[in-house]
TORPANU-872434 format. One record per atom (N, C-alpha, C, CB): residue in three letters; x, y, z. Coordinates in steps of 0.2 Angstrom, whole numbers, padded with zeros to 4 digits, always signed. Glycine has a CB too. Example, Ala and Ser with C-alpha at 12.3 -4.5 7.8 and 13.67 -1.06 7.14 Angstrom:
2
ala+0066-0028+0039;ala+0062-0022+0039;ala+0066-0016+0039;ala+0057-0022+0045;ser+0064-0011+0035;ser+0068-0005+0036;ser+0064+0000+0039;ser+0070-0003+0029;
This chain:
236
unk+0167+0551-0023;unk+0163+0547-0023;unk+0158+0547-0017;unk+0165+0541-0024;unk+0160+0550-0011;unk+0157+0551-0007;unk+0152+0555-0006;unk+0160+0552-0004;unk+0146+0552-0004;unk+0140+0556-0005;unk+0136+0555-0011;unk+0141+0562-0004;unk+0138+0550-0016;unk+0135+0549-0022;unk+0127+0550-0022;unk+0137+0541-0024;unk+0125+0550-0026;unk+0117+0549-0028;unk+0113+0543-0026;unk+0117+0548-0035;unk+0108+0542-0021;unk+0104+0539-0018;unk+0100+0536-0026;unk+0100+0543-0012;unk+0099+0528-0025;unk+0094+0525-0031;unk+0088+0524-0027;unk+0096+0517-0035;unk+0083+0526-0030;unk+0077+0526-0027;unk+0074+0519-0027;unk+0073+0529-0031;unk+0073+0517-0020;unk+0070+0511-0019;unk+0065+0506-0024;unk+0066+0513-0013;unk+0065+0501-0024;unk+0061+0497-0029;unk+0062+0489-0027;unk+0064+0499-0038;unk+0063+0486-0033;unk+0062+0478-0032;unk+0068+0476-0034;unk+0055+0475-0037;unk+0072+0471-0031;unk+0078+0467-0032;unk+0078+0464-0038;unk+0079+0463-0028;unk+0083+0460-0039;unk+0085+0455-0045;unk+0079+0451-0044;unk+0092+0451-0044;unk+0076+0448-0038;unk+0072+0443-0038;unk+0064+0445-0037;unk+0075+0437-0034;unk+0063+0451-0039;unk+0056+0454-0038;unk+0055+0456-0031;unk+0051+0450-0040;unk+0059+0455-0025;unk+0059+0456-0020;unk+0059+0464-0018;unk+0063+0453-0018;unk+0054+0468-0014;unk+0055+0475-0012;unk+0061+0477-0010;unk+0051+0476-0008;unk+0066+0482-0012;unk+0071+0482-0008;unk+0069+0488-0005;unk+0078+0482-0011;unk+0064+0492-0003;unk+0063+0498+0001;unk+0066+0497+0007;unk+0057+0499+0003;unk+0069+0501+0011;unk+0072+0502+0016;unk+0081+0498+0017;unk+0067+0499+0020;unk+0082+0497+0011;unk+0089+0494+0012;unk+0093+0498+0006;unk+0090+0484+0011;unk+0089+0505+0006;unk+0092+0510+0000;unk+0094+0508-0004;unk+0098+0514+0001;unk+0089+0503-0007;unk+0090+0501-0015;unk+0094+0496-0018;unk+0092+0507-0019;unk+0098+0495-0015;unk+0105+0490-0017;unk+0103+0484-0013;unk+0113+0493-0014;unk+0106+0479-0017;unk+0108+0473-0013;unk+0116+0472-0013;unk+0104+0466-0016;unk+0119+0470-0007;unk+0127+0471-0006;unk+0129+0462-0007;unk+0130+0475+0003;unk+0133+0460-0010;unk+0133+0452-0008;unk+0141+0452-0005;unk+0132+0447-0015;unk+0140+0447-0001;unk+0147+0446+0003;unk+0149+0439+0000;unk+0146+0448+0012;unk+0157+0439-0002;unk+0160+0434-0004;unk+0160+0430+0001;unk+0165+0434-0007;unk+0156+0423+0000;unk+0155+0418+0006;unk+0158+0412+0007;unk+0148+0417+0007;unk+0165+0412+0004;unk+0169+0407+0003;unk+0172+0406+0009;unk+0173+0409-0001;unk+0176+0411+0013;unk+0179+0411+0019;unk+0180+0418+0022;unk+0186+0407+0018;unk+0182+0418+0029;unk+0184+0424+0031;unk+0179+0426+0035;unk+0186+0428+0026;unk+0180+0433+0036;unk+0175+0437+0040;unk+0169+0439+0037;unk+0178+0443+0041;unk+0167+0434+0035;unk+0160+0436+0031;unk+0153+0436+0036;unk+0158+0431+0024;unk+0152+0433+0042;unk+0147+0437+0047;unk+0149+0443+0049;unk+0146+0433+0053;unk+0156+0446+0050;unk+0156+0453+0052;unk+0154+0457+0048;unk+0162+0456+0054;unk+0156+0457+0043;unk+0155+0461+0036;unk+0147+0461+0037;unk+0158+0456+0027;unk+0144+0456+0036;unk+0136+0457+0035;unk+0133+0460+0040;unk+0133+0450+0034;unk+0136+0459+0048;unk+0132+0464+0052;unk+0133+0471+0051;unk+0132+0463+0058;unk+0139+0473+0048;unk+0140+0480+0047;unk+0135+0482+0043;unk+0147+0482+0045;unk+0136+0480+0037;unk+0131+0481+0031;unk+0123+0481+0034;unk+0133+0475+0024;unk+0121+0477+0037;unk+0115+0475+0038;unk+0113+0482+0043;unk+0114+0466+0040;unk+0117+0482+0046;unk+0117+0488+0052;unk+0116+0495+0048;unk+0124+0488+0057;unk+0119+0495+0043;unk+0119+0501+0040;unk+0111+0502+0035;unk+0128+0501+0033;unk+0108+0496+0034;unk+0101+0495+0031;unk+0103+0490+0024;unk+0098+0504+0029;unk+0108+0489+0023;unk+0110+0486+0016;unk+0105+0479+0015;unk+0118+0483+0015;unk+0103+0476+0011;unk+0099+0471+0009;unk+0106+0467+0009;unk+0095+0472+0003;unk+0107+0461+0012;unk+0114+0456+0010;unk+0113+0451+0007;unk+0117+0454+0015;unk+0116+0448+0003;unk+0117+0442+0000;unk+0122+0439+0001;unk+0117+0441-0004;unk+0123+0432+0004;unk+0130+0429+0005;unk+0132+0426-0003;unk+0130+0421+0011;unk+0136+0427-0005;unk+0137+0424-0013;unk+0144+0419-0013;unk+0138+0432-0020;unk+0141+0413-0015;unk+0147+0408-0016;unk+0145+0404-0023;unk+0147+0402-0010;unk+0142+0405-0027;unk+0139+0405-0034;unk+0139+0411-0038;unk+0132+0403-0034;unk+0141+0408-0046;unk+0139+0414-0050;unk+0132+0416-0049;unk+0140+0413-0058;unk+0127+0412-0048;unk+0120+0414-0049;unk+0118+0418-0044;unk+0115+0408-0049;unk+0122+0417-0037;unk+0120+0423-0031;unk+0125+0428-0033;unk+0121+0420-0023;unk+0129+0430-0038;unk+0132+0436-0038;unk+0128+0440-0043;unk+0141+0436-0040;unk+0126+0436-0047;unk+0121+0440-0052;unk+0114+0444-0049;unk+0119+0436-0057;unk+0113+0443-0043;unk+0109+0446-0039;unk+0110+0451-0035;unk+0107+0442-0035;unk+0115+0453-0036;unk+0120+0459-0032;unk+0123+0466-0036;unk+0126+0455-0030;unk+0122+0471-0032;unk+0123+0477-0034;unk+0131+0479-0033;unk+0119+0481-0031;unk+0134+0476-0028;unk+0139+0477-0026;unk+0142+0471-0023;unk+0138+0483-0023;unk+0149+0470-0022;unk+0151+0466-0018;unk+0157+0467-0014;unk+0152+0462-0022;unk+0157+0464-0007;unk+0161+0465-0001;unk+0166+0457-0002;unk+0156+0468+0007;unk+0174+0458-0003;unk+0177+0453-0003;unk+0180+0452+0004;unk+0181+0453-0008;unk+0178+0449+0009;unk+0182+0449+0015;unk+0189+0447+0017;unk+0178+0446+0018;unk+0191+0449+0024;unk+0198+0447+0024;unk+0198+0439+0026;unk+0202+0451+0031;unk+0204+0434+0027;unk+0203+0428+0028;unk+0210+0424+0025;unk+0197+0427+0025;unk+0210+0419+0022;unk+0216+0417+0020;unk+0216+0418+0011;unk+0216+0408+0022;unk+0219+0422+0008;unk+0219+0424+0001;unk+0220+0417-0004;unk+0226+0430+0000;unk+0224+0414-0001;unk+0225+0406-0006;unk+0221+0404-0005;unk+0231+0401-0006;unk+0218+0401+0001;unk+0213+0399+0001;unk+0206+0402-0002;unk+0213+0398+0006;unk+0204+0407-0002;unk+0198+0410-0006;unk+0200+0410-0013;unk+0195+0417-0004;unk+0207+0411-0016;unk+0208+0409-0022;unk+0205+0401-0025;unk+0214+0411-0022;unk+0208+0397-0021;unk+0206+0390-0023;unk+0199+0389-0024;unk+0209+0386-0018;unk+0196+0392-0019;unk+0187+0392-0019;unk+0184+0395-0023;unk+0185+0394-0012;unk+0186+0399-0025;unk+0182+0404-0030;unk+0184+0402-0037;unk+0185+0412-0030;unk+0189+0398-0038;unk+0190+0393-0045;unk+0185+0387-0044;unk+0198+0390-0045;unk+0185+0384-0039;unk+0181+0377-0038;unk+0171+0379-0038;unk+0184+0374-0029;unk+0170+0385-0038;unk+0162+0388-0038;unk+0163+0390-0044;unk+0160+0394-0033;unk+0166+0391-0049;unk+0167+0395-0054;unk+0166+0400-0054;unk+0164+0393-0058;unk+0167+0405-0049;unk+0166+0410-0051;unk+0174+0414-0053;unk+0162+0413-0045;unk+0178+0411-0053;unk+0184+0413-0055;unk+0188+0407-0060;unk+0188+0414-0050;unk+0190+0409-0065;unk+0195+0403-0069;unk+0200+0407-0070;unk+0192+0400-0078;unk+0206+0401-0073;unk+0212+0403-0074;unk+0214+0407-0081;unk+0217+0398-0074;unk+0208+0404-0084;unk+0209+0405-0093;unk+0210+0413-0093;unk+0201+0402-0098;unk+0212+0415-0098;unk+0210+0423-0099;unk+0206+0424-0103;unk+0215+0426-0102;unk+0202+0431-0102;unk+0196+0433-0106;unk+0196+0432-0112;unk+0195+0439-0105;unk+0202+0433-0116;unk+0204+0434-0123;unk+0210+0433-0124;unk+0203+0440-0126;unk+0212+0431-0131;unk+0219+0429-0133;unk+0222+0437-0133;unk+0219+0425-0143;unk+0228+0436-0130;unk+0234+0442-0128;unk+0231+0444-0121;unk+0234+0449-0134;unk+0227+0441-0117;unk+0225+0444-0111;unk+0228+0441-0105;unk+0218+0444-0111;unk+0230+0444-0100;unk+0233+0440-0094;unk+0231+0439-0088;unk+0239+0442-0093;unk+0226+0443-0086;unk+0221+0442-0081;unk+0215+0438-0080;unk+0219+0447-0080;unk+0215+0435-0074;unk+0208+0430-0075;unk+0204+0432-0076;unk+0206+0426-0069;unk+0198+0428-0078;unk+0191+0430-0080;unk+0186+0424-0076;unk+0190+0432-0089;unk+0180+0425-0079;unk+0176+0423-0075;unk+0170+0427-0072;unk+0178+0420-0069;unk+0165+0425-0069;unk+0159+0430-0068;unk+0160+0433-0062;unk+0153+0428-0069;unk+0165+0433-0057;unk+0167+0439-0054;unk+0173+0444-0054;unk+0167+0437-0049;unk+0178+0442-0059;unk+0181+0448-0062;unk+0177+0450-0067;unk+0188+0445-0065;unk+0174+0448-0073;unk+0171+0452-0077;unk+0166+0457-0074;unk+0168+0447-0082;unk+0160+0453-0069;unk+0157+0459-0066;unk+0159+0465-0064;unk+0153+0458-0062;unk+0165+0464-0061;unk+0168+0471-0059;unk+0172+0474-0064;unk+0174+0470-0054;unk+0174+0470-0070;unk+0176+0475-0075;unk+0170+0477-0078;unk+0181+0473-0081;unk+0164+0475-0078;unk+0158+0479-0081;unk+0156+0482-0077;unk+0152+0477-0083;unk+0159+0485-0071;unk+0156+0490-0069;unk+0152+0491-0060;unk+0150+0491-0074;unk+0154+0482-0058;unk+0151+0482-0052;unk+0155+0484-0045;unk+0149+0476-0052;unk+0154+0490-0041;unk+0158+0491-0037;unk+0160+0486-0031;unk+0156+0498-0035;unk+0166+0485-0030;unk+0168+0481-0025;unk+0173+0484-0019;unk+0171+0476-0027;unk+0172+0481-0013;unk+0176+0483-0007;unk+0181+0475-0006;unk+0169+0486+0000;unk+0188+0476-0006;unk+0190+0470-0004;unk+0195+0474+0003;unk+0195+0466-0010;unk+0195+0469+0007;unk+0198+0469+0014;unk+0202+0465+0017;unk+0194+0469+0018;unk+0209+0467+0016;unk+0215+0461+0018;unk+0214+0456+0013;unk+0214+0457+0025;unk+0213+0450+0015;unk+0214+0444+0009;unk+0210+0447+0004;unk+0212+0436+0010;unk+0204+0451+0004;unk+0199+0454-0003;unk+0204+0458-0006;unk+0191+0459-0001;unk+0208+0462-0003;unk+0212+0466-0007;unk+0219+0463-0012;unk+0214+0469-0003;unk+0221+0457-0008;unk+0225+0453-0011;unk+0222+0450-0018;unk+0226+0449-0007;unk+0217+0448-0017;unk+0213+0445-0023;unk+0213+0449-0028;unk+0206+0444-0021;unk+0212+0455-0026;unk+0210+0461-0031;unk+0215+0465-0036;unk+0206+0466-0024;unk+0223+0462-0033;unk+0228+0465-0035;unk+0230+0464-0042;unk+0232+0464-0032;unk+0234+0468-0045;unk+0236+0465-0052;unk+0243+0460-0051;unk+0239+0473-0058;unk+0247+0462-0046;unk+0253+0458-0044;unk+0253+0457-0037;unk+0259+0462-0046;unk+0255+0451-0035;unk+0256+0448-0028;unk+0264+0445-0029;unk+0250+0441-0027;unk+0267+0450-0024;unk+0274+0448-0024;unk+0277+0442-0020;unk+0277+0454-0020;unk+0272+0438-0016;unk+0275+0435-0014;unk+0269+0428-0013;unk+0279+0439-0008;unk+0265+0428-0019;unk+0260+0424-0020;unk+0261+0415-0018;unk+0259+0425-0027;unk+0256+0411-0016;unk+0257+0405-0013;unk+0257+0402-0021;unk+0249+0403-0007;unk+0259+0396-0021;unk+0260+0391-0028;unk+0252+0391-0030;unk+0263+0383-0026;unk+0252+0393-0036;unk+0246+0394-0040;unk+0242+0399-0040;unk+0241+0389-0038;unk+0243+0405-0035;unk+0239+0410-0034;unk+0240+0415-0039;unk+0241+0412-0028;unk+0234+0418-0040;unk+0235+0425-0045;unk+0231+0429-0041;unk+0233+0424-0054;unk+0234+0436-0043;unk+0229+0442-0043;unk+0224+0442-0048;unk+0231+0447-0043;unk+0217+0445-0047;unk+0211+0446-0052;unk+0214+0452-0058;unk+0203+0449-0048;unk+0219+0456-0055;unk+0221+0463-0060;unk+0214+0466-0061;unk+0224+0461-0069;unk+0211+0467-0055;unk+0206+0473-0054;unk+0208+0480-0051;unk+0200+0471-0051;unk+0214+0480-0048;unk+0216+0486-0043;unk+0224+0483-0047;unk+0214+0485-0031;unk+0228+0491-0050;unk+0234+0492-0053;unk+0238+0493-0047;unk+0234+0496-0058;unk+0238+0488-0042;unk+0244+0488-0037;unk+0248+0481-0036;unk+0241+0490-0030;unk+0252+0483-0033;unk+0257+0477-0030;unk+0256+0476-0023;unk+0263+0479-0032;unk+0255+0469-0020;unk+0253+0469-0014;unk+0258+0463-0011;unk+0244+0468-0013;unk+0260+0464-0006;unk+0265+0459-0001;unk+0261+0456+0005;unk+0271+0463+0003;unk+0259+0450+0003;unk+0256+0447+0009;unk+0260+0446+0016;unk+0253+0442+0007;unk+0255+0448+0022;unk+0257+0447+0027;unk+0262+0450+0029;unk+0258+0442+0028;unk+0262+0457+0027;unk+0268+0462+0027;unk+0269+0463+0033;unk+0268+0468+0022;unk+0265+0463+0039;unk+0266+0467+0046;unk+0267+0459+0051;unk+0257+0472+0049;unk+0268+0454+0048;unk+0271+0448+0052;unk+0265+0444+0055;unk+0275+0452+0059;unk+0265+0441+0061;unk+0261+0436+0060;unk+0256+0438+0064;unk+0264+0430+0062;unk+0249+0433+0066;unk+0246+0436+0071;unk+0247+0438+0077;unk+0243+0433+0071;unk+0253+0437+0080;unk+0254+0440+0085;unk+0254+0447+0086;unk+0257+0438+0087;unk+0257+0450+0079;unk+0259+0455+0078;unk+0253+0460+0075;unk+0266+0455+0074;unk+0246+0458+0076;unk+0240+0461+0075;unk+0241+0468+0079;unk+0235+0457+0077;unk+0237+0472+0077;unk+0236+0479+0082;unk+0232+0483+0077;unk+0245+0484+0083;unk+0229+0488+0081;unk+0223+0493+0081;unk+0227+0500+0081;unk+0217+0492+0088;unk+0222+0504+0075;unk+0225+0511+0074;unk+0219+0515+0073;unk+0230+0510+0068;unk+0220+0521+0074;unk+0216+0527+0069;unk+0220+0531+0063;unk+0213+0532+0073;unk+0214+0529+0058;unk+0218+0530+0052;unk+0214+0536+0050;unk+0218+0523+0046;unk+0219+0541+0048;unk+0216+0546+0042;unk+0214+0545+0037;unk+0218+0551+0041;unk+0207+0546+0035;unk+0206+0544+0028;unk+0201+0549+0024;unk+0204+0537+0027;unk+0204+0556+0024;unk+0199+0562+0022;unk+0194+0560+0016;unk+0203+0569+0020;unk+0195+0557+0012;unk+0189+0555+0007;unk+0185+0550+0009;unk+0192+0553+0001;unk+0186+0548+0013;unk+0180+0543+0016;unk+0177+0546+0023;unk+0183+0534+0017;unk+0180+0548+0027;unk+0176+0549+0032;unk+0181+0556+0036;unk+0174+0541+0037;unk+0176+0562+0038;unk+0179+0567+0043;unk+0183+0565+0049;unk+0173+0571+0046;unk+0182+0561+0054;unk+0186+0558+0058;unk+0189+0551+0057;unk+0182+0558+0064;unk+0195+0550+0061;unk+0198+0546+0060;unk+0194+0538+0060;unk+0203+0548+0065;unk+0197+0535+0059;unk+0193+0528+0056;unk+0197+0523+0061;unk+0193+0526+0046;unk+0195+0520+0065;unk+0198+0514+0069;unk+0197+0509+0064;unk+0193+0512+0077;unk+0203+0506+0064;unk+0205+0499+0060;unk+0209+0494+0064;unk+0209+0500+0053;unk+0209+0488+0061;unk+0213+0482+0064;unk+0217+0479+0059;unk+0210+0478+0067;unk+0223+0477+0060;unk+0228+0475+0055;unk+0229+0468+0057;unk+0234+0478+0056;unk+0227+0463+0053;unk+0228+0456+0057;unk+0233+0453+0048;unk+0218+0452+0059;unk+0239+0451+0050;unk+0241+0447+0045;unk+0241+0451+0039;unk+0238+0440+0045;unk+0241+0458+0038;unk+0239+0462+0033;unk+0244+0462+0028;unk+0237+0468+0036;unk+0241+0464+0022;unk+0246+0466+0017;unk+0247+0473+0015;unk+0245+0463+0011;unk+0252+0475+0013;unk+0254+0481+0011;unk+0255+0483+0003;unk+0260+0482+0015;unk+0252+0489+0002;unk+0252+0491-0005;unk+0258+0493-0007;unk+0246+0496-0007;unk+0264+0488-0009;unk+0270+0491-0012;unk+0271+0495-0018;unk+0274+0486-0014;unk+0266+0497-0022;unk+0266+0500-0027;unk+0259+0501-0029;unk+0271+0498-0032;unk+0259+0506-0034;unk+0252+0509-0035;unk+0253+0514-0041;unk+0248+0513-0027;unk+0249+0511-0046;unk+0248+0515-0053;unk+0246+0521-0053;unk+0242+0511-0058;unk+0246+0524-0059;unk+0245+0531-0059;unk+0237+0532-0058;unk+0247+0535-0067;unk+0233+0528-0060;unk+0227+0529-0059;unk+0224+0527-0052;unk+0224+0524-0065;unk+0227+0525-0049;unk+0224+0523-0041;unk+0226+0528-0036;unk+0229+0517-0037;unk+0219+0530-0034;unk+0221+0534-0027;unk+0222+0532-0020;unk+0216+0539-0027;unk+0226+0536-0017;unk+0228+0532-0011;unk+0222+0537-0006;unk+0238+0533-0009;unk+0220+0531-0002;unk+0214+0535+0001;unk+0217+0533+0009;unk+0204+0531-0001;unk+0223+0530+0011;unk+0224+0531+0017;unk+0232+0528+0018;unk+0217+0526+0022;unk+0236+0531+0022;unk+0243+0529+0024;unk+0244+0529+0031;unk+0249+0534+0022;unk+0249+0524+0033;unk+0251+0525+0039;unk+0256+0531+0040;unk+0255+0519+0039;unk+0257+0532+0047;unk+0262+0538+0048;unk+0269+0537+0046;unk+0262+0540+0055;unk+0272+0532+0044;unk+0277+0529+0040;unk+0276+0530+0032;unk+0279+0522+0042;unk+0271+0532+0030;unk+0270+0532+0022;unk+0268+0525+0017;unk+0277+0536+0020;unk+0267+0521+0022;unk+0265+0513+0021;unk+0258+0514+0017;unk+0264+0508+0029;unk+0256+0512+0012;unk+0250+0512+0008;unk+0244+0508+0011;unk+0251+0510+0001;unk+0239+0509+0014;unk+0234+0503+0017;unk+0227+0504+0014;unk+0235+0504+0024;unk+0225+0510+0011;unk+0219+0510+0007;unk+0219+0514+0000;unk+0213+0513+0010;unk+0216+0510-0005;unk+0218+0514-0012;unk+0210+0512-0013;unk+0225+0512-0018;unk+0211+0516-0021;unk+0204+0515-0025;unk+0205+0517-0031;unk+0198+0520-0023;unk+0203+0513-0036;unk+0203+0514-0043;unk+0196+0513-0046;unk+0209+0511-0046;unk+0193+0519-0048;unk+0186+0520-0049;unk+0181+0516-0046;unk+0185+0518-0056;unk+0177+0512-0047;unk+0174+0508-0042;unk+0176+0503-0038;unk+0171+0506-0045;unk+0183+0501-0038;unk+0185+0495-0034;unk+0190+0499-0029;unk+0188+0490-0038;unk+0188+0497-0024;unk+0191+0500-0016;unk+0195+0494-0012;unk+0184+0502-0011;unk+0202+0495-0010;unk+0204+0491-0007;unk+0208+0492-0001;unk+0206+0488-0011;unk+0209+0488+0005;unk+0211+0491+0010;unk+0214+0485+0014;unk+0205+0495+0013;unk+0220+0485+0018;unk+0224+0481+0020;unk+0222+0478+0026;unk+0230+0485+0020;unk+0216+0482+0030;unk+0215+0482+0038;unk+0209+0478+0036;unk+0214+0491+0042;unk+0205+0476+0044;unk+0197+0475+0044;unk+0194+0480+0048;unk+0194+0469+0047;unk+0190+0484+0044;unk+0186+0489+0046;unk+0181+0486+0049;unk+0184+0492+0041;unk+0178+0480+0048;unk+0172+0476+0050;unk+0173+0474+0057;unk+0171+0471+0045;unk+0180+0476+0061;unk+0180+0473+0068;unk+0181+0479+0074;unk+0186+0468+0070;unk+0180+0483+0072;unk+0183+0489+0075;unk+0175+0494+0077;unk+0190+0494+0069;unk+0170+0493+0074;unk+0163+0496+0076;unk+0164+0502+0074;unk+0162+0497+0082;unk+0169+0505+0068;unk+0169+0511+0065;unk+0165+0508+0058;unk+0176+0515+0065;unk+0161+0511+0055;unk+0156+0510+0049;unk+0158+0514+0043;unk+0149+0514+0052;unk+0163+0519+0044;unk+0166+0524+0041;unk+0167+0522+0031;unk+0174+0525+0046;unk+0170+0516+0032;unk+0174+0514+0025;unk+0167+0509+0022;unk+0183+0508+0027;unk+0163+0505+0026;unk+0156+0503+0023;unk+0152+0508+0022;unk+0152+0500+0028;unk+0151+0513+0025;unk+0147+0518+0021;unk+0149+0522+0016;unk+0146+0522+0024;unk+0155+0522+0015;unk+0159+0525+0009;unk+0156+0521+0002;unk+0168+0524+0011;unk+0158+0513+0004;unk+0157+0508-0001;unk+0148+0509-0003;unk+0159+0501+0003;unk+0145+0509+0002;unk+0137+0508+0000;unk+0136+0515-0003;unk+0131+0506+0007;unk+0139+0523-0002;unk+0138+0527-0007;unk+0140+0524-0013;unk+0142+0535-0006;unk+0145+0522-0015;unk+0148+0520-0021;unk+0144+0516-0024;unk+0152+0517-0021;unk+0141+0512-0022;unk+0135+0506-0024;unk+0129+0511-0025;unk+0134+0500-0019;unk+0127+0513-0021;unk+0121+0518-0023;unk+0120+0523-0029;unk+0121+0522-0018;unk+0127+0524-0031;unk+0129+0528-0037;unk+0128+0525-0042;unk+0136+0530-0037;unk+0129+0519-0044;unk+0129+0514-0049;unk+0124+0508-0049;unk+0136+0511-0049;unk+0120+0509-0044;unk+0115+0502-0043;unk+0109+0502-0049;unk+0111+0502-0033;unk+0110+0495-0052;unk+0105+0494-0057;unk+0109+0492-0064;unk+0101+0500-0056;unk+0116+0497-0064;unk+0118+0495-0072;unk+0125+0492-0070;unk+0120+0503-0077;unk+0125+0488-0065;unk+0131+0484-0064;unk+0130+0478-0063;unk+0134+0487-0059;unk+0122+0474-0063;unk+0123+0467-0063;unk+0124+0463-0069;unk+0118+0465-0062;unk+0126+0458-0066;unk+0128+0452-0072;unk+0123+0451-0077;unk+0130+0445-0069;unk+0124+0450-0082;unk+0119+0449-0087;unk+0118+0441-0087;unk+0120+0451-0095;
């Protein structure tokens, strides 16, 4: 996916000229968490950024970043805003649906960081009461696997598919990927073998906060993914 084809600059969903933004509009889920930090990185890289709090705002973007924060709070707010519903998409289906998961299932690229990864997961081993994963990544995650906020740390992570150089990342009350399905590519592991970054098609998830360390590698990788599919993934 790295180095995917660029999309010619043109008009955005509201008719606004997107020239200079790489031709794509990126949404940042703005319910809670590191919204401002992700927006700053994306705009520094030239993306046209929209804050997403409603289905209408989601419909105007080509890709979505789901930031870190409190995953159980984000889950509740996503339901209150109508972005997600507890009801299954069809008889026999088990995963939640709604405009957000439906857009991703229809091909919208998404990057979930920390709480965003938890939101995307198929299984959360220690979910808060009523909390569910969206079932968009075939992984099992464990919340707060690295301990409390006092146990936060930064490290350099090797992710050859993402960047030729080590990527500086921050772990803050971070989840861990305990298991990954056969269709999931592992993008990054800690030296002890624990999985902290994964990709399944156009869905990317990581345990850490790439937006806090000044390293743009993972955001650049995500933008390449969006530019490869822009225009085909918007919500009808």
